[in-house]
C-alpha positions, 0 to 999 in steps of 0.5 A: 967914222969916216970924214971928208971936209973941203972949203971952196970959193965961188965969186958968186953971191951965196943965194946964187950958189944956194939956189943951184945947189938946192936943185938935186936935179942939176947934180949932174951938172957938177957930180960926175958920178951921177949917172941919173936923178929925179925928185920924187916929192917935197921941198925944203925940208923932206925933199927926196930924190931918187938918183943912181950913181956909177959903182965898180965896174961902171954900173948903177947903183941906187943912192936915193937921199932925202934933204934933212937941213934946209936954211935958205942962203946958208945950210943944206944938208942931206941923208942918203936912203938908198944904196950900200953906202949910206952918207951924211953930207952938208952944204955950209954958205957964206958971203966971202969978204974978197980973201981966199977964205971959201964961199962954200964949205960942203 
């Protein structure tokens, strides 16, 4: 099964980063492949988003997802529920000690 991991340091409190990440409708600001996204229902675990992303040739592909885990300021996980690929992903956040190790691990 394919797996990817990436660590990023963001010089902001984890609570600020979590707040931004947990507002799925902001994805168009930082995920270039997202064409459109809209929250359908819910808060926290169970929140559902309808989104379309750029596919081959730039055509729109459904890539809806649901929030499956939600721990304020530290952990957010999702499961894609529509589209040809249905990945599961997560964001783990931790305050940094100021070194080059990351605050955010998607």
